[in-house]
C-alpha positions, -999 to +999 in steps of 0.1 A: -672-416-697-666-452-708-684-462-741-695-498-747-706-508-782-732-537-783-745-553-815-774-577-822-796-596-799-768-603-775-761-566-772-788-559-747-776-587-724-741-573-726-754-538-720-775-549-690-744-565-674-726-533-681-753-510-666-756-531-634-719-534-629-698-510-608-685-491-639-718-486-657-720-454-676-728-454-713-740-481-738-743-478-775-766-503-793-763-505-831-795-520-842-829-506-850-845-539-840-836-534-803-858-503-799-887-523-784-864-545-763-849-514-748-883-501-738-892-534-723-859-536-705-866-502-689-900-514-677-889-549-666-858-538-647-872-506-633-841-489-644-837-451-648-825-447-684-822-418-708-829-429-743-815-410-774-818-420-810-796-408-838-813-406-872-796-407-905-810-374-917-814-356-884-809-362-847-839-364-823-836-367-785-862-376-760-859-388-724-895-401-727-898-420-760-874-427-788-899-417-816-897-386-839-924-360-836-920-349-872-920-368-905-885-380-915-894-395-949-873-426-955-853-420-924-842-450-903-829-451-868-792-457-870-780-458-834-796-460-800-779-445-769-790-456-735-774-440-704-780-451-668-790-423-644-770-439-615-759-412-590-728-411-570-714-391-541-678-384-531-665-386-496-631-370-488-614-380-456-583-360-445-565-381-418-533-375-399-510-388-427-531-392-458-560-381-479-586-407-490-613-400-516-641-426-523-668-427-549-699-441-533-733-452-546-766-444-530-767-478-513-733-471-496-712-494-518-678-480-526-671-479-564-636-465-563-611-452-537-578-435-538-553-427-510-525-401-512-500-395-485-497-360-470-466-343-456-462-337-418-434-313-408-416-320-375-390-300-355-359-320-347-354-298-316-390-299-303-409-331-302-442-312-296-443-297-331-465-312-358-474-291-389-489-295-423-499-276-454-534-270-468-517-265-502-503-300-500-536-314-486-557-298-513-535-310-542-537-345-528-575-343-525-577-332-562-555-361-573-575-386-552-608-374-566-596-376-602-582-411-595-617-422-585-634-408-615-608-422-639-606-457-624-644-461-624-649-444-658-675-422-641-687-389-656-684-358-634-720-351-641-730-383-623-715-370-590-743-352-572-726-341-540-695-343-519-686-340-483-654-335-463-641-347-430-607-339-415-587-340-384-593-312-358-562-293-369-559-255-370-556-240-406-545-204-409-550-181-439-555-145-447-590-133-457-583-141-494-575-177-485-537-174-489-518-197-464-500-181-434-470-198-418-475-211-383-439-222-377-421-205-348-393-182-357-388-151-379-412-163-407-441-168-383-471-150-398-456-146-433-471-161-464-461-197-469-473-233-471-467-246-435-500-231-423-516-260-403-510-268-367-518-305-365-541-318-339-512-337-322-492-305-318-486-298-281-468-265-282-497-246-264-493-262-230-489-228-212-518-213-231-540-242-221-530-238-185-540-201-186-573-210-202-580-236-176-574-212-148-602-189-159-631-209-145-651-198-175-684-213-186-666-223-217-648-250-197-681-266-187-685-278-223-651-294-226-653-317-195-640-290-172-605-289-187-596-276-222-571-297-240-540-281-256-550-300-287-580-277-292-579-246-315-582-217-290-550-226-271-532-229-305-546-195-316-535-180-284-500-194-289-499-177-323-511-144-308-484-146-282-456-152-307-468-134-339-464-097-348-498-081-340-502-067-374-497-101-390-520-117-365-548-093-373-549-104-410-553-141-401-585-161-402-586-194-384-604-226-394-608-260-380-595-280-409-629-295-421-642-259-424-612-248-443-618-275-469-654-265-475-642-229-477-615-239-502-641-258-523-669-231-522-652-198-513-679-196-486-666-190-450-697-203-432-684-226-405-699-259-392-715-265-358-693-295-354-660-276-357-669-245-339-687-261-310-664-290-305-630-274-310-633-236-310-651-228-278-685-218-293-709-223-264-742-241-270-772-218-269-752-186-261-725-187-288-692-168-285-683-156-249-666-122-251-656-122-215-637-155-220-618-142-250-609-109-232-597-128-201-573-150-220-558-122-242-579-126-274-601-096-268-594-082-303-611-112-319-643-104-299-640-066-307-638-073-344-670-093-344-653-128-345-647-124-382-614-143-377-633-173-363-665-172-382-702-177-371-709-140-369-745-135-359-747-172-351-744-181-388-732-217-388-744-250-404-752-285-391-738-316-407-743-320-444-762-287-449-752-273-483-724-247-482-728-216-503-735-223-540-715-255-541-682-259-559-667-228-575-656-229-611-620-230-601-624-258-574-645-278-598-618-277-625-591-287-600-612-317-587-625-327-622-661-321-612-690-298-622-693-263-610-722-259-585-720-295-573-734-294-537-709-295-509-721-306-474-710-288-443-681-309-429-674-329-398-643-337-378-630-371-389-641-389-357-677-375-361-677-387-397-667-422-383-697-420-360-719-411-389-706-440-409-710-467-382-737-462-356-767-468-380-754-502-390-773-535-387-751-564-377-746-602-382-742-625-352-729-660-361-736-652-397-773-643-391-785-608-398-802-591-369-838-582-375-835-549-356-837-518-378-820-490-358-838-458-351-823-424-343-833-430-307-811-461-305-780-440-313-778-429-277-769-464-266-742-469-293-706-456-287-686-450-318-649-457-313-629-443-342-595-460-337-565-452-358-534-433-347-555-421-318-590-431-307-621-410-303-651-422-284-684-405-294-719-409-281-751-389-288-778-381-263-812-362-264-801-340-234-767-326-225-746-349-202-717-333-184-688-357-178-656-346-161-626-351-184-648-359-214-654-332-241-688-318-245-717-319-243-718-303-278-752-292-290-761-297-327-727-312-335-743-336-360-781-337-354-801-306-346-814-308-311-791-336-300-759-335-279-726-352-283-699-362-259-664-370-270-638-390-251-604-398-265-570-414-263-542-394-278-521-423-287-534-459-294-524-471-329-493-449-325-486-465-291-488-500-305-463-490-333-440-474-307-439-504-284-431-527-314-406-505-333-385-495-303-381-530-290-347-547-297-364-577-312-384-557-338-360-564-366-362-601-359-400-599-359-400-582-393-376-608-408-396-637-394-429-622-408-412-619-442-400-655-442-434-668-431-452-643-454-474-632-426-484-599-410-463-591-379-494-590-357-502-625-368-467-637-360-470-621-325-503-638-318-488-672-328-458-666-305-482-657-277-502-689-283-471-710-282-461-694-249-496-700-235-494-737-243-458-739-230-467-722-197-498-744-194-523-715-189-558-710-203-556-675-216-532-648-227-545-627-198-531-653-174-499-655-194-492-618-189-509-613-155-478-600-138-470-574-166-488-541-166-486-510-187-501-476-183-506-462-218-505-424-216-471-420-233-485-388-250-506-375-221-542-382-212-571-368-231-599-386-213-612-390-187-583-374-167-577-346-191-541-342-180-514-338-207-487-344-181-496-380-176-469-404-188-467-441-196-452-468-174-443-505-173-445-527-142-431-563-143-401-559-166-375-587-170-340-590-184-354-602-217-351-585-251-362-613-273-393-620-294-411-636-264-407-604-244-419-583-274-450-605-278-459-602-241-455-564-242-476-563-273-504-582-256-504-559-225-504-529-247-536-541-263-550-548-228-541-512-216-559-496-246-590-517-238-588-509-201-586-472-207-616-475-231-635-491-202-624-462-179-639-437-204-672-456-208-675-461-171-672-423-165-697-416-193-723-440-180-718-429-144-728-394-153-760-402-173-752-420-205-765-455-212-739-471-235-745-507-243-726-514-275-693-502-291-693-496-329-657-497-342-641-481-372-605-473-382-574-494-386-576-510-352-609-527-361-590-553-381-571-564-350-594-591-339-576-600-306-579-563-296-616-563-305-622-593-283-604-576-254-627-546-259-657-569-256-644-588-226-629-559-206-658-534-213-684-562-208-704-553-239-707-563-276-685-548-302-697-542-338-670-544-365-676-524-397-679-541-431-647-525-441-625-511-413-610-483-434-642-471-452-664-460-423-650-425-419-649-416-456-684-432-460-696-407-434-682-379-455-700-393-486-732-393-465-727-355-460-725-352-498-757-371-503-775-350-477-763-318-494-775-331-528-810-342-516-814-310-495-805-290-526-829-311-548-857-303-523-848-266-525-850-266-563-884-285-562-898-260-537-888-231-559-904-247-589-936-254-570-937-217-560-932-207-596-899-189-589-870-188-613-839-206-599-808-187-609-773-196-598-783-195-561-810-218-547-825-208-513-825-235-487-856-256-484-879-252-455-872-283-435-876-284-397-847-296-376-867-328-370-872-333-407-835-327-414-827-352-388-850-378-402-835-373-437-799-377-424-807-408-403-825-423-433-794-417-454-772-433-427-794-464-425-794-468-462-757-463-468-741-481-438-730-517-446-739-546-423-714-551-395-702-581-375-710-586-338-683-597-314-698-607-280-680-609-246-666-645-243-642-644-213-645-673-188-653-666-152-615-670-144-604-646-170-631-621-160-617-621-125-582-615-138-594-587-161-612-571-132-581-571-111-561-557-140-586-529-142-583-522-105-545-520-109-549-497-139-570-472-119-546-474-090-517-466-113-533-433-121-535-422-085-500-434-078-485-414-107-503-383-096-491-387-060-455-393-071-456-363-094-469-341-066-443-353-042-415-346-067-429-311-075-429-303-038-394-317-033-381-295-062-394-262-048 
């Protein structure tokens, strides 16, 4: 905790600046004459302060008044300590390639952040393989959290709650939490660090095909087709390749649930992870017939202890997990034992949490609309980084072919979520750029001009537009088309065999060609987003606005394409990279406030609160109201981007969308013809 020494009459002014600044923590005022001023300051500024006086003969402490209650003959106050009661929450976001921790105040302002890269293991002989390590992930989480505390000079006791989000990757351990290797080969199932099958891993294609042939009710809640990126196909792959004895000692977690388990030693899973990625069916729970049919009957016969949620024991978003941080985890993180830990979310859902309650500015003017929980059903959250997830909430379940869900209670009790997605978006942009022959020239030019490569590309495109005497970039690239599923289609086709394509290539490998391909790549990502939204709205959703988060939100030309192609406003976050981790911090605040209410209820009932505090008696509606209130209070104001395409450009974009949809059917037909010819 940082100490600031302030003397004389100017001391209080200095202290006030210190308390109100981002690093406020502890002030020491050396003057008996400031006692009255400190009291006035507390009243005038409505600040929560703890006051403590040191006396020359004896120390006396009081949070209420700085006067002794006994006679200190000839004693004089020597030193006045005033400490702000500012509270903080920590959000931890585990992405595909890094860990981010952020220290967040109650109003949502970020006090400190730290990012640490994580390791992803690849197989040089199998492009489908992506693996990670929970040991590596956890050590980087601990380092990032300590960075936040250190850089902000914040006391661990000021952190009242923390929350985790992570990718929907499969983490495997034994029942004592020791990591189990998931790498194919002779060490599969042994103890070792490579124990995470990353979300992007596509090894389980055959297993997904088997699952999708079952016609099980489970498939109704994943858009009719289960993706090989989900956890059950990956678990089935492990079952098919691992020694049965070794497999039986494994427990399986979606990564967000593993992190709350690692922090608390409590295995209780989240509604979000189990419902969205582990085939837990809304209302009815685990489906024994499904597990038996696909070859995982042993999991059902042993009471699903390998998957969790025995007897329907699972938690909604932010609900306190167990007794909070264990002593060991608290020491590793630099926090206090028992600090509440909120039930986690998949990273995209944390992005939804951190964006959809935002107010926004249009032309610099703040909208007067205060969002309600009911308005969330019209707001699509697009969490756009390496891949993109599209999330929307609804009061009733909406079934959309090729779109995951509907998932009940994934975030709010009684509400349903649908999740569309693009497996490769940010990754696709990088691939198109880095594999082009002119990429090296682009990097060199950007370095010389001291500009971002994307800025350089936009300037080249603008020069080409003027040179070709056309009104828009859409017209400039009207004869060049790209289909973007280089890594298969997640939504709304749900076909991992879909592949990318270009139409309109020329014998050109220069910067101009790279710029044009860059522009149509952005177009294709936006066109596919419209395809997903169109399918959602056609089946019963009423999406009218897109709320962005993630790295792609800083690409303004892409955001304008989203607005123009989808025909609806786009709200950009206050900070593109903070929305997801802010959502995780909201989980921490919910856990803290939920726990505070539990303590208060026990006090009111006259019960002694030991190490374990029973959950408070809040209805699902009350919990929802509390979570939405937290979201509104903590979400920064966004910026509105409205559709601005001219009538001519709208016509061109509509034609591009028509061609985009036709290219899907053409590829399917060609693949079918080639399959038949190869028989």
